[in-house]
C-alpha positions as CSV (number, residue, x, y, z in Angstrom):
1,X,0.0,0.0,0.0
2,X,2.8,2.4,0.9
3,X,4.6,1.7,-2.3
4,X,1.4,2.3,-4.3
5,X,0.9,5.6,-2.5
6,X,4.5,6.6,-3.1
7,X,4.2,5.7,-6.8
8,X,1.0,7.7,-7.1
9,X,2.6,10.8,-5.5
10,X,5.6,10.4,-7.8
11,X,3.4,10.2,-10.9
12,X,1.4,13.2,-9.9
13,X,4.5,15.5,-10.1
14,X,5.3,17.2,-13.4
15,X,8.1,15.7,-15.4
16,X,11.5,17.1,-14.6
17,X,12.4,20.0,-16.8
18,X,14.3,23.3,-16.7
19,X,12.0,24.7,-13.9
20,X,12.2,21.6,-11.8
21,X,15.9,21.5,-11.8
22,X,16.0,25.0,-10.3
23,X,13.5,24.1,-7.5
24,X,10.6,25.9,-9.1
25,X,8.4,23.0,-10.0
26,X,5.8,24.3,-7.6
27,X,4.9,27.0,-10.1
28,X,2.6,24.5,-12.0
29,X,0.7,23.4,-8.9
30,X,-2.3,25.6,-9.6
31,X,-2.7,23.8,-13.0
32,X,-2.3,20.4,-11.4
33,X,-5.2,21.1,-9.0
34,X,-7.5,22.2,-11.9
35,X,-6.5,19.4,-14.3
36,X,-6.9,15.7,-13.7
37,X,-6.8,12.5,-15.7
38,X,-10.0,10.5,-15.7
39,X,-9.4,7.0,-14.3
40,X,-12.6,5.2,-15.3
41,X,-16.4,5.7,-15.8
42,X,-17.1,6.0,-12.1
43,X,-14.4,8.7,-11.8
44,X,-15.8,10.6,-14.7
45,X,-19.3,10.5,-13.1
46,X,-18.0,11.7,-9.8
47,X,-15.5,14.4,-11.0
48,X,-17.1,15.6,-14.2
49,X,-20.9,14.9,-14.4
50,X,-21.4,15.6,-10.6
51,X,-19.0,18.5,-10.4
52,X,-20.4,21.7,-8.9
53,X,-18.0,23.6,-11.1
54,X,-17.9,23.8,-14.9
55,X,-15.6,21.2,-16.5
56,X,-13.7,21.2,-19.8
57,X,-13.3,17.7,-21.0
58,X,-10.3,17.1,-23.3
59,X,-10.8,13.8,-25.3
60,X,-7.3,13.1,-26.7
61,X,-4.9,10.3,-27.7
62,X,-1.2,9.7,-27.2
63,X,-0.6,9.3,-30.9
64,X,-2.5,12.5,-31.8
65,X,-0.2,15.4,-32.8
66,X,-2.8,18.2,-32.5
67,X,-3.7,16.9,-29.1
68,X,-0.1,17.4,-27.9
69,X,-0.4,21.0,-28.9
70,X,-3.9,21.7,-27.7
71,X,-3.6,19.9,-24.3
72,X,-0.9,22.1,-22.7
73,X,-2.4,25.3,-24.2
74,X,-5.8,24.5,-22.7
75,X,-4.3,23.4,-19.4
76,X,-2.5,26.8,-19.1
77,X,-5.7,28.7,-19.7
78,X,-7.7,26.6,-17.3
79,X,-5.1,27.2,-14.6
80,X,-5.4,31.0,-15.2
81,X,-9.1,30.8,-14.3
82,X,-8.0,30.1,-10.7
83,X,-10.4,27.3,-9.9
84,X,-13.5,28.7,-11.6
85,X,-13.3,25.7,-14.1
86,X,-11.8,22.3,-14.0
87,X,-10.2,20.2,-16.8
88,X,-10.7,16.5,-17.2
89,X,-8.4,14.7,-19.6
90,X,-9.8,11.5,-21.2
91,X,-7.5,9.3,-23.3
92,X,-9.9,7.7,-25.9
93,X,-7.7,4.6,-26.2
94,X,-8.1,3.9,-22.5
95,X,-11.8,5.1,-22.2
96,X,-13.4,4.1,-25.5
97,X,-16.8,3.7,-23.7
98,X,-16.7,7.4,-22.7
99,X,-15.7,8.5,-26.2
100,X,-18.6,6.5,-27.7
101,X,-21.1,7.8,-25.1
102,X,-20.1,11.5,-25.9
103,X,-20.0,10.9,-29.6
104,X,-16.3,11.6,-30.1
105,X,-15.5,11.0,-33.7
106,X,-12.1,12.7,-33.9
107,X,-9.5,14.0,-31.5
108,X,-8.9,16.4,-30.1
109,X,-12.6,16.9,-29.1
110,X,-13.2,19.3,-26.2
111,X,-16.5,19.4,-24.4
112,X,-17.7,22.1,-22.0
113,X,-19.9,20.6,-19.3
114,X,-22.0,22.4,-16.7
115,X,-24.3,20.6,-14.2
116,X,-23.6,17.3,-16.0
117,X,-24.7,18.6,-19.4
118,X,-22.7,19.3,-22.5
119,X,-23.2,23.0,-23.2
120,X,-20.5,23.5,-25.8
121,X,-18.1,21.5,-27.9
122,X,-15.3,21.9,-30.5
123,X,-13.2,19.5,-32.5
124,X,-9.6,20.2,-33.6
125,X,-7.0,22.7,-32.5
126,X,-7.8,26.3,-31.5
127,X,-5.6,29.3,-30.8
128,X,-5.4,30.9,-27.4
129,X,-7.9,33.6,-28.2
130,X,-10.5,31.1,-29.3
131,X,-9.9,29.0,-26.2
132,X,-10.2,32.0,-23.9
133,X,-13.6,32.8,-25.5
134,X,-14.7,29.2,-25.0
135,X,-13.7,29.2,-21.3
136,X,-15.3,32.7,-20.7
137,X,-18.6,31.4,-22.3
138,X,-18.5,28.3,-20.0
139,X,-17.8,30.3,-16.9
140,X,-20.2,33.0,-17.7
141,X,-17.5,35.8,-17.5
């Protein structure tokens, strides 16, 4: 049990990079609290559908080039919202059932969910201005 907990803690830290080597890895902690990886259908139900806060759901895949560009861009903008919105990351290869349920036909697909309902959606890559407008619409700002 202790080994599993230690491994879970280790995996939750950002990958070592230039910031981590200078002792500044804590700078990404706000983004880590706002963004999470969906573990299974039950986790999705608890943390997304039943969330009291609006949630951006990023359906992505490891092999998807545009996903690798969009994901970090979206995470950064969600972190800037200071907890007003959460971001759930769903790997379609690991969670095919969720991808089918939410009619994901291509990746990246991003859903905006509020009170368990999909209120907005886009497919493909977007620039930061478009993403900010998407988030403001979701938050109601």
